[in-house]
C-alpha positions in Angstrom: -0.1 -0.1 -0.1 1.1 3.6 -0.9 0.9 6.8 1.2 0.4 5.0 4.6 1.6 7.9 6.9 -0.6 10.4 4.6 -3.5 8.6 5.3 -3.0 7.9 9.0 -2.4 11.6 9.3 -6.0 12.4 7.7 -7.6 10.1 10.0 -5.7 11.5 13.2 -6.9 15.0 11.9 -10.5 14.0 11.3 -11.5 11.2 13.6 -14.1 13.5 15.8 -15.7 14.2 12.4 -16.1 10.6 11.8 -18.0 10.2 15.0 -20.1 13.1 14.6 -21.3 12.2 11.1 -21.6 8.3 12.1 -19.5 7.6 8.9 -16.4 8.2 7.3 -17.1 10.9 4.7 -16.7 10.1 0.6 -13.5 12.3 0.5 -11.7 10.3 3.4 -12.8 7.1 1.5 -11.1 8.5 -1.7 -8.0 8.8 0.2 -8.1 5.2 1.3 -8.5 4.4 -2.2 -5.5 6.3 -3.2 -3.3 4.4 -0.4 -4.3 1.3 -2.0 -6.6 0.1 0.8 -9.6 -1.2 -1.5 -6.9 -3.1 -3.9 -5.6 -4.9 -1.2 -8.0 -7.8 -1.6 -8.4 -7.7 -5.2 -6.8 -10.3 -7.6 -3.5 -9.4 -9.4 -5.0 -10.2 -12.7 -7.5 -7.3 -12.5 -4.7 -4.9 -11.4 -5.2 -5.7 -7.5 -2.5 -6.0 -5.0 -3.9 -9.4 -3.4 -1.7 -8.7 -0.1 -0.7 -11.5 2.1 -3.2 -11.3 4.9 -0.5 -10.4 7.7 0.5 -7.4 5.9 -2.9 -6.1 5.3 -3.8 -7.0 9.2 -0.8 -5.1 10.4 -2.0 -1.9 8.4 -5.7 -2.1 10.0 -3.9 -2.6 13.4 -2.0 0.6 12.9 -5.0 2.6 11.6 -7.2 1.4 14.5 -4.6 2.7 17.0 -5.4 6.1 15.5 -9.3 5.5 14.9 -11.2 2.4 15.5 -14.0 3.4 13.2 -11.6 4.2 10.5 -9.9 0.9 10.9 -13.2 -1.0 10.8 -14.3 0.8 7.6 -10.7 0.2 5.9 -10.8 -3.3 6.9 -13.4 -4.3 4.5 -10.6 -3.5 1.8 -10.1 -7.4 2.5 -13.8 -8.2 1.4 -13.0 -8.4 -2.3 -12.0 -11.7 -1.6 -15.3 -12.7 -1.4 -16.0 -11.0 -4.9 -13.4 -13.5 -6.2 -16.2 -16.2 -6.2 -18.0 -14.2 -9.0 -17.7 -15.2 -12.5 -14.5 -14.1 -14.2 -16.4 -12.1 -16.7 -18.3 -10.3 -13.7 -15.2 -9.6 -12.2 -13.7 -8.0 -15.3 -16.7 -5.9 -15.6 -16.5 -4.8 -11.7 -13.0 -3.8 -12.0 -13.0 -2.2 -15.6 -12.2 1.1 -14.4 -9.6 -0.2 -12.0 -9.2 -2.0 -8.9 -10.3 0.4 -6.4 -13.7 -0.7 -6.0 -15.3 -0.2 -2.4 -17.5 -3.3 -1.5 -20.0 -3.1 1.6 -22.5 -5.7 2.6 -25.6 -5.9 4.9 -25.6 -9.7 4.5 -28.0 -10.7 7.3 -30.7 -11.5 7.9 -30.6 -13.6 4.9 -34.0 -12.8 2.8 -35.7 -15.0 0.5 -35.5 -13.9 -3.2 -38.0 -14.8 -6.2 -36.3 -16.9 -8.8 -36.9 -15.0 -12.0 -35.5 -15.6 -15.7 -31.9 -15.1 -15.6 -31.7 -14.0 -12.0 -33.4 -13.0 -8.5 -35.8 -10.6 -7.5 -34.4 -9.0 -4.5 -36.4 -7.2 -1.7 -36.1 -6.5 2.1 -34.0 -4.9 4.9 -30.6 -5.9 5.9 -28.5 -4.8 9.0 -25.1 -3.6 9.8 -23.6 -2.6 6.3 -20.4 -1.0 7.5 -19.1 1.5 5.3 -22.0 1.6 3.1 -22.2 5.4 2.3 -18.9 5.2 0.7 -19.5 2.0 -1.2 -19.0 1.4 -5.1 -21.0 -1.9 -4.9 -23.2 -3.4 -2.1 -24.0 -6.7 -1.1 -27.4 -8.3 0.4 -27.9 -11.8 1.5 -30.5 -14.0 -0.4 -31.9 -17.5 -0.6 -34.2 -18.8 -3.3 -35.1 -22.2 -5.0 -32.5 -24.9 -4.2 -30.3 -22.4 -2.5 -32.8 -22.4 0.4 -31.5 -25.5 1.8 -27.9 -24.7 1.3 -25.5 -21.9 1.8 -27.1 -18.5 1.2 -26.1 -16.3 -1.9 -24.7 -12.6 -1.8 -26.4 -10.4 -4.3 -24.5 -7.5 -5.6 -26.1 -4.1 -6.5 -25.0 -0.8 -7.6 -25.7 2.0 -4.8 -28.6 3.6 -7.0 -30.4 0.3 -6.7 -30.1 0.3 -2.8 -31.8 2.8 -0.2 -29.4 3.5 2.9 -31.6 3.9 5.8 -29.1 6.1 8.1 -30.0 4.5 11.6 -26.6 3.6 12.9 -26.7 4.7 16.5 -24.3 2.6 18.8 -22.2 3.2 22.0 -19.0 2.4 19.9 -17.6 2.3 16.5 -20.0 5.2 15.7 -18.0 6.3 12.7 -18.4 3.2 10.7 -21.6 4.3 9.2 -23.1 0.5 9.7 -26.9 1.5 8.6 -29.5 -0.9 7.3 -29.9 -1.5 3.3 -33.4 -1.5 1.9 -33.8 -2.9 -1.6 -37.7 -2.8 -3.3 -37.8 -5.6 -5.9 -34.7 -5.1 -8.0 -33.8 -7.9 -10.3 -30.3 -9.0 -9.8 -28.6 -11.3 -12.5 -27.4 -14.7 -11.4 -23.9 -13.7 -12.5 -23.9 -11.0 -10.1 -24.4 -13.3 -7.0 -22.0 -15.8 -5.3 -21.8 -17.9 -2.2 -20.0 -16.1 0.7 -16.9 -18.1 1.3 -17.6 -20.1 -1.8 -15.2 -21.5 -4.5 -13.3 -18.8 -6.0 -13.0 -18.4 -9.8 -9.4 -16.9 -9.5 -6.4 -18.9 -8.9 -4.2 -17.0 -6.6 -2.7 -17.6 -3.2 -4.9 -15.1 -1.3 -8.1 -16.8 -2.7 -7.0 -20.1 -1.2 -6.6 -18.5 2.2 -9.7 -19.6 4.5 -12.4 -16.6 3.5 -14.5 -16.7 6.4 -12.0 -16.8 8.9 -10.2 -14.1 7.2 -13.4 -11.9 7.7 -13.1 -12.4 11.6 -9.5 -11.7 11.4 -9.7 -8.1 9.9 -12.4 -7.1 12.7 -10.7 -8.7 15.7 -7.4 -6.5 14.7 -9.5 -3.4 15.3 -9.5 -4.3 18.7 -6.0 -4.9 18.9 -5.3 -1.5 17.7 -7.6 0.2 20.0 -5.9 -1.8 22.9 -2.3 -0.7 22.0 -3.5 2.9 21.7 -5.0 2.7 25.3 -2.4 0.9 27.0 0.1 3.4 25.4 -1.9 6.1 26.7 -1.9 4.9 30.4 2.0 4.7 30.0 2.4 8.1 28.9 0.2 9.3 31.6 2.2 7.4 34.4 4.8 10.0 34.5 2.5 12.8 35.2 1.1 14.1 38.5 -2.4 13.2 39.5 -5.1 16.0 40.4 -4.8 15.1 44.2 -1.0 15.6 44.4 -0.5 11.9 45.2 2.7 10.1 43.9 2.8 9.7 40.3 1.1 6.6 38.9 4.7 5.2 37.7 5.7 5.4 41.1 3.3 2.8 42.3 3.8 -0.8 42.4 0.0 -1.7 41.9 0.0 0.5 38.6 3.2 -0.9 37.3 2.0 -4.5 37.8 -1.4 -3.6 36.0 0.5 -2.3 33.0 2.9 -5.1 32.9 0.2 -7.7 33.0 -1.8 -5.9 30.4 1.2 -5.5 28.1 1.9 -9.3 28.5 -1.7 -10.2 27.8 -1.9 -8.4 24.6 1.6 -9.4 23.1 0.7 -12.9 23.8 -2.7 -12.8 22.2 -1.1 -10.7 19.1 1.7 -13.3 18.9 -0.9 -16.0 18.4 -3.1 -14.2 16.0 -0.1 -13.5 13.8 1.7 -16.8 14.2 -1.7 -18.8 12.8 -1.9 -16.3 10.1 1.4 -16.8 8.9 1.4 -20.5 9.5 -1.9 -21.0 7.1 -0.5 -18.6 4.6 2.7 -20.6 4.2 0.4 -23.4 3.6 -1.4 -21.7 0.7 1.7 -20.3 -0.9 3.1 -23.7 -0.9 0.2 -24.5 -3.2 -1.3 -26.8 -0.4 -5.0 -26.4 1.0 -5.2 -25.4 4.6 -6.4 -28.0 7.0 -9.3 -27.5 9.2 -7.1 -27.2 12.1 -5.6 -24.2 10.5 -9.0 -22.6 9.8 -10.0 -23.3 13.3 -7.0 -21.7 14.9 -7.4 -18.6 12.8 -11.0 -18.4 14.3 -9.7 -19.1 17.8 -7.0 -16.7 17.7 -9.5 -13.8 16.4 -12.3 -14.3 19.0 -9.3 -14.4 21.8 -7.6 -11.4 20.6 -11.1 -9.5 20.4 -11.7 -10.6 24.1 -8.3 -9.8 25.3 -8.1 -6.5 23.6 -11.3 -5.5 25.6 -9.6 -6.8 28.8 -6.7 -4.8 28.1 -8.7 -1.4 27.4 -10.8 -2.1 30.7 -7.5 -2.4 32.3 -6.3 0.8 31.0 -9.5 2.5 31.7 -9.3 1.7 35.3 -5.7 2.7 35.5 -6.9 6.2 33.7 -8.7 7.2 37.1 -11.1 10.0 37.3 -9.9 11.5 34.0 -11.0 8.4 31.9 -14.4 9.1 32.8 -14.8 12.5 31.1 -16.8 12.8 27.6 -14.2 12.9 24.8 -11.4 11.3 26.6 -9.2 8.9 25.0 -9.9 6.1 27.4 -13.6 6.7 27.2 -13.6 6.5 23.5 -11.5 3.3 23.4 -13.6 1.3 26.0 -16.8 2.0 24.0 -15.0 1.1 20.8 -13.1 -2.0 22.2 -16.4 -3.3 23.7 -18.2 -3.4 20.3 -15.6 -5.6 18.4 -16.2 -8.8 20.3 -19.9 -8.4 20.2 -19.6 -9.3 16.1 -21.1 -12.9 15.5 -17.6 -14.0 14.2 -15.9 -13.1 17.2 -18.2 -13.9 20.1 -17.4 -16.6 22.8 -19.2 -19.5 20.6 -15.7 -19.4 18.7 -14.1 -21.1 21.5 -16.8 -23.9 21.6 -16.1 -24.5 17.8 -12.3 -24.3 18.4 -12.5 -26.7 21.4 -14.6 -29.3 19.1 -12.0 -29.3 16.5 -9.3 -29.7 19.1 -11.0 -32.6 20.7 -11.9 -33.9 17.4 -15.6 -33.7 17.6 -18.1 -32.0 15.3 -18.2 -28.3 15.6 -21.5 -26.5 15.4 -22.9 -25.9 11.8 -20.9 -23.0 9.9 -18.0 -22.8 12.0 -15.9 -24.8 9.3 
């Protein structure tokens, strides 16, 4: 990716605006495009970068340390891996004007669609379409006919065929613009639908990497960035005098112990996360399929990172003392943002159940692998 420092500076300057407007404005999304964020998951055959997952994840980690909402929206630069399941001819049309295409989706709840000649008639409302206000194409989850008993489809539409109901109102990640999508009887050609996590039509290493686990990884790493920022903040504050004139925080054993424990927790979870990523990537680069155990470890490491990141932010918030409760304080915002990440369906504690099943050699719950 290009102009990384420049785009991070823009995010730092305008992060309050994201929270106020409840979305990342289009001109900032354009900056993301120029930095190459949205070509990170696009096949090389269509001019994209198809970045190794760890490289993209480290960038999202850095951005999330500056602003979690921006990191969350930028994380969907990885979502082009889903689009690699579209027919090659469709992808050629999608990237005809270049690889910097923003895809956002409100994929749930999956809605029934009427099978019509050549495609599907799509109607309904879908939730949590993060980054939808700046998207070039939008996806919604459907099922129809033979697909009702199988895996749902994603229908890809242009923004002019979708109504965005700007109803995103949450305690954290306020700037993600995760609004509802509404569609009224639009016919989507079959060649503009795909199975999420389905077999890709592109043969490049990135599209052999486990798709659904990757979707969880790009979100979990947002929490990591937030936790890093929160912990750095309390370490910086440790050398400063308090309101009451008591000893500086860094002179207190309890403060030092808590910082040391939090640092160990965060670095351990981060190491597991990237170790699992690199292991799976080395397998696909060698031309071999990843194993169910590798895919499961990706999911486990992501859920564990999201949980650990929130734990670390909570610890940092408590260390922040009375100053942390002020509206607009860095720790207040970090706590709100970090609390949202492990609420995502891909990152909830049920992932420990799935991972435990794989480790014990029994069948995990449906949809885990």
